[in-house]
C-alpha positions in Angstrom: -6.9 -14.3 27.7 -8.3 -13.6 24.4 -12.2 -12.2 23.8 -14.1 -12.0 20.7 -16.9 -9.8 20.2 -19.5 -9.7 17.5 -21.1 -6.5 16.1 -23.9 -6.5 13.7 -24.0 -3.3 11.6 -26.2 -0.4 13.7 -26.0 -2.2 16.8 -23.6 -2.8 19.9 -21.1 -5.3 20.3 -21.6 -8.2 22.2 -18.9 -10.7 23.6 -19.2 -13.7 21.7 -16.7 -15.7 23.6 -13.3 -15.7 25.5 -10.2 -18.0 25.1 -8.0 -18.9 27.9 -5.8 -22.0 28.8 -6.6 -23.6 25.6 -10.3 -23.8 26.6 -13.2 -21.8 24.7 -15.9 -20.3 26.9 -19.0 -18.9 24.7 -21.6 -16.8 26.0 -25.2 -17.5 26.2 -27.0 -17.8 23.1 -24.2 -18.9 21.4 -23.5 -22.4 20.3 -19.9 -23.3 21.5 -19.0 -26.1 19.2 -19.7 -24.0 15.9 -16.4 -21.9 16.9 -12.8 -22.9 17.1 -10.0 -20.6 18.6 -6.5 -21.3 17.9 -3.5 -19.4 19.6 -0.3 -19.3 17.7 2.1 -18.0 20.0 5.5 -17.7 17.9 3.5 -15.6 15.5 1.5 -13.6 18.3 -1.5 -14.8 16.4 -5.4 -15.8 17.6 -7.8 -17.4 14.7 -11.5 -17.6 15.3 -12.8 -20.2 12.7 -16.6 -20.1 12.7 -18.3 -23.7 11.3 -21.4 -24.0 9.1 -21.6 -20.3 8.5 -25.4 -18.9 8.4 -26.4 -15.5 7.1 -26.9 -14.4 10.7 -23.1 -14.8 11.3 -22.7 -11.8 9.2 -21.0 -9.2 11.4 -17.7 -7.1 12.0 -15.6 -9.5 14.7 -13.3 -7.7 17.1 -10.4 -9.6 19.2 -9.6 -7.9 22.4 -7.5 -8.0 25.4 -6.7 -6.4 29.0 -3.9 -4.4 28.8 -2.2 -3.6 32.1 -0.3 -0.3 32.7 1.5 0.4 35.7 2.0 3.7 37.4 3.7 4.9 40.3 2.0 6.8 42.7 3.2 8.9 45.8 1.2 8.3 48.7 3.6 9.6 51.7 5.7 12.7 50.5 7.6 13.1 53.9 8.9 9.5 53.9 8.9 9.2 50.1 6.8 6.0 49.9 5.7 4.8 46.7 2.9 2.2 45.8 2.1 0.6 42.1 -1.1 1.4 40.7 -1.9 -1.3 37.9 -4.8 0.3 35.4 -6.2 -1.9 32.9 -7.3 -0.9 29.4 -9.3 -3.0 26.9 -7.5 -2.9 23.5 -9.6 -3.6 20.4 -8.2 -5.0 16.9 -9.2 -3.1 13.9 -11.9 -5.7 12.9 -12.6 -8.2 10.4 -16.1 -7.6 8.6 -17.8 -11.0 7.7 -20.2 -11.0 4.7 -22.5 -14.0 4.1 -23.3 -14.2 0.3 -24.1 -16.6 -2.6 -22.3 -14.5 -5.1 -18.6 -14.8 -5.6 -16.3 -11.9 -5.1 -14.6 -10.4 -7.7 -11.9 -7.8 -7.7 -12.0 -4.0 -9.2 -13.0 -3.8 -12.8 -10.9 -0.6 -12.9 -8.7 1.7 -11.0 -6.8 4.9 -11.7 -5.3 8.0 -10.2 -7.0 11.3 -11.4 -4.7 14.5 -10.9 -5.9 18.3 -10.3 -3.6 21.0 -9.7 -5.3 24.1 -7.6 -3.1 26.8 -6.8 -0.4 26.0 -5.1 -1.3 22.4 -4.6 -1.8 19.0 -5.9 -4.9 16.9 -5.5 -4.6 13.2 -6.3 -7.9 11.3 -6.5 -7.6 7.6 -6.3 -10.9 6.1 -8.1 -11.4 2.1 -7.4 -14.2 0.6 -9.5 -16.7 -2.1 -9.6 -15.7 -4.7 -7.0 -17.2 -7.2 -4.4 -17.6 -7.6 -1.8 -17.6 -3.9 -0.3 -14.8 -4.6 2.2 -11.5 -3.1 0.9 -8.6 -1.2 2.5 -7.3 1.8 0.8 -3.8 3.7 1.7 -1.4 6.3 0.3 2.2 5.8 0.8 5.5 7.3 -0.7 8.9 5.8 -1.3 9.4 5.5 1.9 6.2 4.9 4.7 2.4 5.4 4.7 1.3 8.8 4.2 -1.7 9.7 6.6 -1.7 13.8 6.4 -4.1 15.4 3.8 -5.5 12.0 3.2 -9.6 11.7 3.0 -11.0 8.5 2.2 -14.5 8.6 1.2 -17.2 5.6 1.8 -18.1 2.9 -0.7 -21.0 3.4 -3.1 -23.1 1.3 -5.0 -22.2 1.2 -8.6 -25.4 0.9 -11.2 -25.4 -2.9 -10.3 -26.5 -3.9 -6.9 -23.6 -6.3 -6.6 -20.6 -3.7 -7.6 -19.1 -1.2 -5.2 -16.7 1.9 -5.9 -14.7 3.7 -3.6 -12.3 6.9 -3.6 -9.3 8.2 -1.8 -7.9 11.3 -2.3 -4.3 13.3 -1.2 -3.4 16.7 -1.0 0.3 17.8 -1.4 2.5 20.9 -2.4 2.9 21.9 -5.7 6.5 21.4 -5.4 6.2 17.7 -4.7 5.0 17.5 -8.2 8.1 15.0 -9.4 7.5 13.1 -6.2 6.0 9.7 -6.7 3.2 8.7 -4.4 1.3 5.5 -4.6 -2.4 4.2 -3.8 -2.5 0.7 -2.5 -5.7 -1.1 -2.2 -6.4 -4.3 -0.7 -9.3 -6.6 -1.8 -9.6 -10.4 -0.7 -9.3 -10.9 -4.9 -6.7 -8.4 -5.4 -3.7 -6.1 -4.2 -2.4 -3.4 -6.3 -0.3 -0.4 -6.1 -1.1 2.7 -8.4 1.5 5.4 -8.9 0.6 9.2 -9.4 3.1 9.6 -12.1 1.3 10.7 -14.9 2.9 8.0 -17.5 2.0 5.2 -15.2 -1.2 5.9 -14.2 -4.0 3.1 -15.5 -6.6 4.9 -17.4 -10.4 4.0 -18.0 -11.2 1.1 -20.6 -11.5 2.8 -23.9 -15.4 1.1 -24.1 -16.3 3.6 -21.2 -19.2 5.8 -22.7 -19.4 9.8 -22.2 -22.0 9.2 -19.4 -19.3 7.4 -17.2 -16.7 10.1 -18.0 -19.2 13.0 -16.9 -19.9 11.0 -13.8 -16.0 10.8 -13.0 -15.5 14.3 -13.6 -18.4 15.5 -11.4 -16.8 13.0 -8.8 -13.5 14.6 -8.9 -15.4 18.3 -8.6 -17.3 16.8 -5.5 -14.0 15.5 -3.9 -12.2 18.7 -4.5 -15.5 20.8 -3.2 -15.5 18.5 0.1 -11.4 19.1 0.4 -11.7 22.9 0.2 -14.5 22.8 2.9 -12.5 20.5 5.1 -9.3 22.9 4.6 -11.5 26.0 5.6 -13.1 24.4 8.6 -9.5 23.7 10.0 -8.4 27.2 9.2 -11.5 28.4 10.7 -10.6 26.6 13.9 -6.9 27.4 14.0 -8.1 31.4 13.7 -10.4 30.9 16.6 -7.9 29.0 19.1 -5.5 31.8 18.1 -7.7 34.4 19.1 -8.6 32.6 22.4 -5.3 32.4 23.4 -4.2 36.3 22.9 -7.8 37.1 24.2 -6.6 34.7 27.6 -3.1 36.3 27.9 -4.6 40.2 27.3 -7.0 40.0 30.3 -4.7 37.9 32.3 
């Protein structure tokens, strides 16, 4: 059984419908004839289609299903009898955000990687500017796999125009990895791209960009570096406190 949930911004998710045996059952308050669900078993996919989209449909949609986990439980140690207990967890997808707008989508107008070396570390800032809508996925990879350690992703913000958005994500690596190539990948509904960290391949800002924009970009890098340093400080402080508590525990034990 596949469940579909609808969540408006700032509200709790509510179940929209569930799909079982080729039949769609919508919850009360939702028009069943507007929703079509197709299950593609070979590709292990379930596709939800919304007909005649209206502004009220703007939300994030999640698919979900109940996943059973079996666990052996000892009920009688003497006779060594065991019983199987099944636990069910509802597993949700990552969600798809639907935006209803009269404006057409547009890919990023500019994207680049800024580099800053600080003591024994190198910070790469991936800046992606002026795209619409605001939904975008940004990841870091090396030549082999996705990199998740020491990665911080910022929130999207509106540019000077109301219908343009920008985002920044930054990666911190040891200075000895300066010759290793990393990639900042982004996926927008209008464009997919991969930016390498090597200086000779980094995409630069358009020549017509004025001094004020350059200043704002420099200020952004400073803010990102300051936030990263703060996060590192908090992590080190927590680790020190944890070590202190461990030592204190064994001392008085």
